[in-house]
Every structure is written in structure tokens, then in C-alpha cells.
N, C-alpha and C positions, 0 to 999 in steps of 0.2 A: 594784306587780309581783308576780305568781306565784315565788316562788323555791325551788318542789318540782324540779323537775325541774334547775334547772341548780347545786342542790346536791349532786345527786347525779351530773353530769357534775363539779362540782371534788370529792368525794370521790374518783369513777375515776383520774380524772389523776391524782392523788395518790398514789390504789394502784399506778398504772400508772409512777411515775418510781422510787414507791420500790421495788418489786422490778423495775425496770429490763431489766422484757420485759414485750413484749403479743404478744395472737395474734388470728388475723381473728377471733376469738366479740369480742374485746374492744371491740377496732375498733365491733363490730356497736353491743352494744350501747351504744358512747359512744354513737354515730350514735342511738338508737333515742329516748334520755335526749338530746341536740340537738332532736331533730325537736317529739321533746315539751315543753320548754319552750320552744321558736319559737311551734307548734297556740297552746297554754297563754295563750305574752302580746301575742298578733296581734301576731309578728314574722315572719311568715313574707316577706310581700313588701320589708323591710328588706333580709334576707338573703340573696334571691333564692340567690345560690348554692351557698349552704348546705344552704336544704333542698332544694337540687332532688336535692345528692348525696344528701344524709340520704332520698330515694327513691329512688333507682338503688341503692343499696348496700344496700336492705332488700326490692330486688323479686325475684322473678329476670328480667324486661323489663320497659319500662318499655311503657307505647302512648298513655296518655291525657298532658291539659296536666299537668304541663310539659313532658311529649318534644316533644310537636307543638312548642311554638314556639321551644323549643332545634333540634330541627333544620332550626325553620320558618330560623330565623337564617343557619346552618349553610347549607343553599339559596340563601341568598337570597347572598354570600359563593359557593358555585359557578357561583352562575349567571350571576353577576359579569366579563363578557367582559372586562371587558378587568384585574382579577382576575390579578396578576403572584406574588404572595405567597400563596397558598392556605393551604401546611401553617405555616404564621404567625398569617393570619388565623382560620383552626380553631380553633388551640393558643389565642386572644387568647377565643375563646368558649367553650372548652373549663376554659379559664377557673380551673387551679389558683391560680395566684398572687392571685385572689384571693377563690378559696378559704379561704387557710392564713387572708388579711387576714381576715377574717367571722371564721372561727376563733378568732383571737388580740383581740377587737374581742369577740367575746358574751362570755370567758373573764374580760374585763379589767373588762367592765361591773360587775361583781361585783367588781371589787375582786382576781383574781388571776391569779398566770403564768403561763404552762402550757413548759417549754420542750422540750416536744413541735410547740408550734410557735412558738416563735419563737425557737426555737436552730435550726441549719442544721440539727446532726448530729438534733436529735431531728424535725426536720421530714422529714429524708429521710426516717428511718426508719422513723416515722409513715405519709411513702406510698407507699412500700414494700405491708406490709402491707396500707395501704387501699386502693391500686389492685389490691392479688390479690383482695381481694374483689367487685370490680367486671368478670373473667373472665368471658366464656360469661354477662353479664347487657346482652345488648343492648336499644339505645333506638332502636326502632322505630314509623314515622307508617304505623295502620294504612288514611288513605285513599291512594287515588292522584287525582295532579293532572292534568291532563287533558291540558296543554302545556309545553312547556318544562323547562330540565333541573330536577327535585329528590332530597332523597340522601332516602334509601329507609331504609341503617340505619347506625345506629353504633357498633363495638365493640371491645372492648379486649381484646389479646390480647398473646403474647410469641413472639415468633417466632425460625424456630430460623435461629442468625445461622454458623452452623458454615459454611457456605461465603461467608460477607463473609472478603477480607482483614482480618488484625488491624493491619495500619495505617492503613487505612479507620472501625473501629470506634477504635483509640486517636485517629486526628483530628479525630473527632465527640462524644467521650468516648461513648461507647454499650457500657456492659457488661453481664456479662450477663444474662439475667433482666430489659431494660429494656421496661415497657409501652408498646406500641406501639396505634392508632388505627386503625380503616379505618374507612372510608366504604363505601354500598355506593348509588350513585346512578343513579339512572333520572328517564323511561321509553327512553332510547334507546341500546338495547342492556340489556345487561348486563356493571357495569366498576367497578372501583373504584380511588378517588383514590389518588395515595401513597399511604405508609404514614407515620406523623411520629410520631417517643417522643412523651410528654408527662409522664416519668419517672421 
């Protein structure tokens, strides 16, 4: 195994933990190194969701593979008229828990543990910065399907929650700054599915 990039990942994680803080540019640098590690060692398929998020955060938008496969999976859920848990199913495809699991596995494969990935508070802090790096970076498909409903675009955003009652926000554990996803479904007119928070 080529450990050049994973050693740099480990060093960057150590620096983050020692500093006790990190910013979006740190997260992007970390994901660039993780992506290089996956490529150098033929691990992109094994850690598919991590590779996907590496590509997403390092581009202004995604419109080719693996974005096409990602949106196709969501489209199959949207097109299933018997599906009653649309938000839950799309959250499963977005796979934030799987991303965390894969990141833990990647660093533990070289005998390292990082509180950013393994501890709840570290992961929540990391996730807040990471998800904000994905804002206004749409995932979209360029091809148009002729029949049926399909997802044309998925985008993350932080909506204005000031018009929503405090009781509702408290009951559903939605703090200010929560990131939500929104999908554009075509071709039956232009409408968006319910938005749902992911972290």
C-alpha cells in the first residue's frame, strides 16, 4: 500500500486536534488528501461514498459519474409510488452515517484514531464545517429522461427558519444553521420535494 497520502491525512488530523479548531480550507485539504489516498491505492470502489463526497466538496458542481448514479438512485425512490418514507430513503442514499463509518475505517487501517470521526462531539463539529463546504455546489444530471419522474438536481442550503415556531424547531431538534437538502424533480412540471435536514 502507498501510505504517502494517508500519512499526510494522519498528520493533518493530528494538527487539527492539537489546534482544537479547523476551518473550511482545512476540511477541503483533508478531503483532497483522502481522495489521493483512495486513487493511489485503488480504493475508490471500496470507499464509494467517501470518494463521492471528496469529489463533491472539491468541485463547484457535479454533473458526471458518480453524480449520475447518485441521482439515479434517488430518482428510483422518487418514482416509486408506493414509497411512503421519501425523506428517510433519500437521507439513506445521502449516507452521512456511512461516510463517517468509512472515514473511521480509512484512518484506523493505519492504526490511527481521530476524535473528529470517532467521537460524537468531534463528528458534529466536523460535519458542520464540512456540510457548509457543500453549500451552493449542486449535484445535477445533464441528460433528460423522456418518461417518468426523475431527480434533475440536489442542492444543500441553510433556510431561513425565523418564520417557523420555536416549539416545532425544539421538538424536531432543528438548531439554527441546520443544513437541509432540496431536490428538483422533472419532468412533470417544476416542483421540489420536501426538504429534509441531514446534519
